[in-house]
N, C-alpha and C positions, 0 to 999 in steps of 0.2 A: 609406581609415579605415572606411566603413561595413563596406565587404564583410571586411574583417578582422575586426571585430568580429563581422559573421553567421559567419563559418565559427570563429570558436572557439564560437561561441556554440553552435551547430550541433554541432561538436564534443564541447563541454560536456553538451549536453541526451543524446547517443546515448551518453554513459560513463554519466549517471545512472540510464538505463534497463536497461543492461548492470549496473549495478551491485542494483539494486533487486530483478531477478530471480533473483540470483544471490546478496542476500540471504534473499530471500524459499526459493527452493530449497534455501540449506544449511541452515538450522535446523531443516527441514521431514523434510532425509534427515536427515541428524544422529542419532545413539541416543538412544531418552529423549522423554519427550513433557511437556505440561504437568498431566498426571495424579499425576506423579511429586512437585510441590510441592506440590499441592493435597488430593490426595485422601491418606486413612489407607494407612499402606503395608499393612495386613489390608485395604485396600478390596477386596472382590470382583472378578473380571472383569469381569462384566454391570454395577457400577456403573463400573469407567472407559469402559466404552465406551461407556454411556448421556453421562456427561461427554463424550466425545472427538463422539461426534455433538451435542450439544447448541454444541459449539465450531465444526461444521462439518470436523471432522478427517477423517469419512469422506469427505469429498469425494476426486477428483482433485487434483492439486497447481497446476494450472495449472486448476479451477474457484475454486480457495480464491487463486490469486492473483487473478482475475477479483473478486470479491467484495471484496477488500483495495483495491483500484483505485478501483472502487466506493464503496465506501467513504469514499479519503481525497478522489477527488471531491467527495462531498456534505460533506464537510470533519466525519466523523466519524472522527478517530485514535484512538479505542479506548481500554481501559482495560487494565488492569495484570490479570491472569488472577491474582497473587498477594495483593496490597494491596487491588485493588478499586478504586485510585485513577485517577482518569484522566489520560491524556499531559501534559493543559496542565500541569495538577497538579503532576505531576513533572519538568516541563519547567520551571517557575518557579519550584523549589525546589534540583533538582541543577544548572541550567544558571545558577546565580545562584552554586553556591558555584564552578563552573568556572570562569565569567570572573572570579571576583576570583582563581584559583589562575594561570589566564593571564596578567591583569594586571600581578603581582607576578613572575610569572618573566619577563614581557617588560621589566618595570623592570630587572630584575636583570642581564638579557643583554645593555641597552644602556649601563645605569651602569658595570659592573663591565670587560665588554667594548671600549666606543670608550676611555674615557681610558687603558687599557692597551694597547693596540692601535695608538694616536698614543705613548703614550711607550715603547714598545720601538721601532718607525719613529722617534723623533727621534734614541734612545740607543743606533742600531743597530751592533749587535758588541761590544755591552760587556758585562758583568753582566748590568746590569737586563736589557737584550735577550734575555738566553741564559735568563735567568731567568723571565720574562713568559713567551718561546716555549715552554720547559718544564710550563711550569703548563696551558699550550694544548693542547699535545699530550696530555699527561696527559686532560684535561679534553676532549678528542675518541675517546679510545683507552676512557675506564675504564665500560663500560659503566651505563645510571644501575641496575637493578633493584642493582646490587653497590655502587654506590655509597649508595643508599639506606639498605643495608640497613647497610652500617660507618660512616654517620651516624647512624643511627640507634644501633648498639653504642659509639659514642663519647659520642656529646652526652645520650642518652637513658639508656643503659643504665650505664654508666660514671662520666659526671661528675653526671648529672641538672639538665644544666641544659634540657630541651625536651623534651616530652610525645615519646611515638616515633610518637601518630595522635591521628584526633576531628578536630571539627570546631567550632566555626570562629573559637577566639578569636586573636587575631592570637600567640604562642607557638606554637600549633598548625601555622599556615600558612609558619612560618619553612622547616623543612627540608624539605615537600613542594618550596617554591617554589623554593628551591635546587638540588634534585633535579632537577628539571622545566630549568632555563634553566642547568643547570652544561655541557653539551655547547653549546646555543645562545650562549652570552657565550665561549667557547672559544673559536668557528666568527668570531664576532666579531671577534677580538681577530686571527685570524689573515689574515681579511680586511682588515681596518684599516689590519693593519701593510702587507700587502702592497702595498697600493690608496696609504698611502701614500709609500710606497719608490717606485714608481710614478711618485708625482706630483715627487717630489721632484729628479728628475730632467728635469724639464721649460725649458724656456728660464725660462721666467715667474718661478720661483722662483729662478733666475740672476740677475733684471734684478731683482729687489728687495731681494735682496743684496747688488748693486752699487747700490742706491740709499740704503743704510747703515740699511734695515730691520732692529732687533732680531732673535734669532734666532727667538725666540717668537712673537712676529710673523709670520715669516714659514711657521713651521711649525703654530702655532694657531691664526692666524687665515685663512690662506689658502689651504695647503696640506690644513690637515683637512676646511674647509670642501668642497673641489673635490675629496678622497676619499672624501667620504657619499655617492655616485652611486650606487655596486654596493651600495652595505651595503641602502639604500634599497629598492632592487632586490628585495633579497632577503628584504624585509620579509614579502612578500606568501607566500610561498612559507613563513617563519617559520611561519604559523599553523600549517599541515599540518605539520612537525614536532612544532608544542607538541601538537595532537589525542592523535595518534599516540602520544606518550610520554605526555601525559596517566593512557591508559589501564593503563599500570602505576604513576604514581607513586598517582594515586588510589589503586591497589588494595595495594598495599603497605602506603601511611601511614593508609588507613579516612577518606581524603576523600572525601566526599557528595558528588561530581560526574556528570557524564555518564558519563564512564567506566568511573568505578566501578558507577554504577547498570546501567551497559549489562553488563559482564561478568558483574555479578547476576545478570540478567534471560538471560542467555545458560547460562549454570548451569543454572536454575531451569525452562530452557525456559518463559518466560514470554515467548513470540511477538509480541503488539502494544507490548512496550516493546524487546524486544531491533529487531525491524523498525524502529519509526519513527526510533528513539536512531543505530543502524548508519548509514540510509539520510542521517539529520543529519548525522552527523558524517562520513560520504562526500562530501555534498554541500556541507562548510563547506568540506573540502580540493581538493574541486576547482572551485568558484568563488573561493577563494584565486587558485589557478594559473592559473585564467581572467583574473582581475583582474592575474595579473604578465604575463600575456603581454598582454595590453592597454596596458599599462607600458612595459612592452619597447617594442612596435609604436609607441607616443607618441613613446619614448625617441631610436629609432632607424628611423628611415624606411626601411631598407631590408630589415629583419627583416619588417613586413605587405608588401613587396614582394617578399619571397624565392618 
């Protein structure tokens, strides 16, 4: 098991190094630079050149990357070029908001996905099953940005029940959390239904029924518990999906989370902020996949020996 974890850990480290290089170079070769967001549009070219020189942007990119790594090794995460706030300060505020949104979306995913998936399996081939399956297919097929715009139009513009954006009241959390959870809930419904139908065909189910156990006890007490294994395994990958979708959702609803901050920093060429939070989100996704790989290896020894 130790060798398996070591191999996966080494692969993860390589991915993170490559990602850091790609992010650093990608930001700098893209059109524009921080002078556009800091200096006046009427600033002279000499002023712009002096500002770039003060930031070290006149150095070759590989030199800038080396300086960046040196600063990271010394614990210097940098500060925003636009607001002057330190990276830890930004992480504390925006990270907390992203955590709240992510936890709310996760709660919706499992509070909706597990019961509906179990109900669809228990009522297989009935109108209830077809309705739930249809909703899950729609949830998997509708793009997040389109669903966000649709809900804003319906609940904010027409009915005036919920605000179209902002932070951080509970009413402002509802729409972004629902949009962020939509696809995850749909996938969970499908997986729960499929896993439970597979379990319902096992011998132990027939044995329980032959003993005279009530159908509700067999389905929800025995089958449902055993059907959770693949869903639990998927939980590690779910974090990566939430991180990716949060970039879109937070931007549309103006929810001040890490995704919103990252998009804003990239557009304004705020290099220190964009670099750190890009790498942070990549690290979260990669580590989540690493933990999922390790969990698979623990659950099934054949995987780690393959």
